[in-house]
Structure formats: structure tokens, C-alpha cells
C-alpha positions in Angstrom: 116.2 85.6 127.4 112.7 86.4 128.4 112.3 89.1 130.7 110.3 87.1 132.6 111.8 84.9 135.5 111.1 82.1 136.6 111.5 82.7 140.7 113.5 80.4 143.2 112.1 78.6 146.5 113.2 81.8 148.4 111.1 84.2 146.3 107.7 82.9 146.9 105.2 83.3 149.5 105.1 80.6 152.3 101.8 78.8 151.0 104.1 78.4 147.3 106.8 77.3 149.2 105.1 73.9 151.1 103.9 73.7 147.4 107.1 73.5 145.5 108.2 71.0 148.9 105.5 69.0 148.1 105.9 69.2 143.8 109.7 68.7 144.4 109.1 65.2 146.8 106.6 64.5 144.0 108.3 64.9 140.8 111.6 65.7 141.7 112.2 69.1 140.7 109.6 72.0 140.7 108.6 72.3 137.1 109.0 76.0 136.0 105.9 76.4 134.5 104.4 75.4 138.2 106.9 77.9 139.9 105.9 80.7 137.4 102.4 80.4 138.6 103.7 80.8 142.2 104.7 84.5 141.3 101.2 85.1 142.4 100.2 84.2 145.8 97.1 82.1 145.1 97.9 80.5 141.5 99.5 77.4 141.8 97.5 76.3 144.4 94.5 77.4 142.1 95.7 75.8 139.2 97.0 72.7 141.2 93.5 72.0 142.3 92.0 72.8 138.9 94.5 69.8 137.4 93.8 67.9 139.6 90.6 67.3 139.9 88.4 64.4 139.9 87.9 63.5 136.1 85.2 61.4 134.7 88.2 61.0 131.9 91.4 59.0 132.3 94.8 60.2 132.5 95.4 58.9 128.7 92.4 60.5 127.1 93.8 63.7 129.3 97.1 63.6 127.3 95.3 63.3 124.7 93.6 66.7 125.6 96.8 68.5 126.4 98.5 67.7 123.3 95.9 68.4 120.9 95.4 71.7 122.8 98.9 72.4 123.4 100.1 72.0 119.4 97.2 74.0 118.8 97.9 77.0 121.0 101.6 76.9 119.8 103.0 76.0 123.4 106.2 74.7 123.4 106.7 74.2 127.0 104.3 72.3 126.9 104.1 70.5 123.8 107.4 69.0 125.6 106.2 68.7 129.5 103.3 66.1 127.7 105.3 64.7 125.1 107.2 63.2 128.2 103.7 62.5 130.0 102.2 61.0 127.1 105.6 58.8 127.0 104.5 57.5 130.9 101.1 57.1 129.4 102.0 54.7 127.0 102.1 56.4 123.6 105.0 55.8 121.4 106.6 58.5 120.1 105.0 58.3 116.7 101.5 58.4 118.6 102.4 61.1 120.5 103.4 63.4 117.4 100.1 61.7 115.1 97.9 63.2 118.4 99.3 66.9 118.5 98.6 66.5 114.8 94.4 66.5 116.1 94.1 62.5 115.0 94.8 58.8 116.7 94.4 56.5 114.4 95.9 53.4 116.1 92.6 54.2 118.8 89.2 54.7 117.1 87.9 56.3 120.8 91.0 58.2 121.5 90.9 59.2 117.8 87.1 60.8 118.5 88.5 62.6 121.2 91.3 63.9 119.3 89.2 65.1 116.9 86.5 66.3 119.1 89.1 68.2 121.2 90.3 70.1 118.2 86.9 71.0 116.8 85.9 72.3 120.6 89.3 74.2 120.1 89.9 75.5 117.0 86.1 76.6 117.0 86.3 78.7 120.2 84.0 75.8 121.7 81.7 75.2 118.3 82.8 72.4 117.2 81.4 70.3 114.3 78.7 68.4 114.4 80.0 65.6 112.7 83.2 65.6 115.4 80.4 65.7 118.2 78.5 63.1 117.1 81.4 61.2 116.0 82.5 61.6 120.3 79.2 60.5 121.6 79.3 57.6 119.4 82.1 56.4 120.6 81.3 55.8 123.8 81.6 59.4 125.4 79.0 61.4 127.5 78.0 64.6 128.0 79.8 64.7 131.9 82.8 63.6 129.7 82.1 66.5 127.0 82.4 68.8 130.2 85.7 67.0 131.6 87.2 68.0 127.7 86.3 71.5 128.3 87.8 72.1 131.8 90.9 70.0 130.5 90.6 72.1 126.8 90.4 75.8 129.4 92.8 73.7 131.9 95.8 73.3 129.4 94.9 77.0 127.7 95.7 78.7 130.8 98.6 77.2 130.5 99.4 77.4 127.2 99.0 81.3 127.0 100.7 81.6 130.4 104.1 80.2 128.5 103.5 82.1 125.3 102.9 85.4 126.8 106.5 85.0 128.9 108.9 82.7 127.3 110.6 81.0 130.7 113.1 78.3 129.8 111.3 75.0 129.4 113.1 72.7 131.5 111.6 69.3 130.4 113.5 67.8 126.7 112.3 70.1 123.8 109.8 67.8 121.7 110.3 67.5 118.2 108.3 69.6 115.8 105.5 68.5 113.4 106.1 68.3 110.1 103.7 70.0 108.1 102.6 69.3 104.8 101.1 72.2 102.2 101.2 74.7 105.1 
């Protein structure tokens, strides 16, 4: 059992209680990750503003980034949440597993995005020239690149928070990736 506990609605500030009500109405529940942010009076609202900001990327593209980064950072909570969200955005279970591994062979543009995202995350922003060239050749722009970096940062924040705390995962647990020649 984790020593880090997810707060209940009654244990958070009035502002966060109002956000809980909006999440409950919109999602049908308050995900543990969001609830944990509410231990800080401003973090939940700040995080949701970042996550819901206007972007040049489509929801499906943001899910590619979320899946790649969550896998790279080893966050089981976000792998599980974004496996559900990836399915809601039209990816098959097989495609989701492939994306988590850093590729998307079923779609040339998404493959360039997945490869670029993994290279950028794994190399602290120093993505390889080949992945940058392929990203731009696939039709992405510098404005898109900025949004990719923002989504990587957004997801890394949540990945680190869960990795530090280990609170309960309240989504169906995502399957582990099978690795070859680890």
C-alpha cells in the first residue's frame, strides 16, 4: 500500500471541490491522478489548464505523444489511462501497443510523430536529425513541434507524479509491452 493517499472531495479546497464536481459531471468520476493534484490548492486547475489548452495537434496526435511518453517514463497509471483514451480516439489495442513502443507503422504521419516524440523524450529534447527531418517531411510544422514539446512536458509531469507516489490506478490496467532482446 502506498503511503501517498488520494484525497477525497471533503479533504481539498473549495476551488478544487468545484473542479471535482466538473470532472464528475464530465467524466463520471474524478480520476485519482487529478484528485492527487488537488492536495495542492492551485495545481489541479493549473494542470487542467495546461492539458486543455488550444493546440495545433489533433486529439489522436496528442494521444500518440501521451502513449509514447508514458511508456518511456514507465508510468503504469498513464499507460492505463491513455490506453483507454487511445481506444476512444480510434486506435485498436494492437496499434496502442505499437505506439507505446515508439512507432506507428499503420500510419506514416503518426509514425513520424511517434518516432520524433520518443527521440525527443529519450534525448532530453535533442531529437535525432533523422527523426526531426522525418517529422517535418510528414507535414508537421514548427508550431506543431512546439505543441509536441508542451504535450511531452504535460505528460512527464503526471508520469513523475504517479511514479513518485504510486497511488492506485483507477483505469483498467494496460497490458505490459512484450520486449525482445532487452
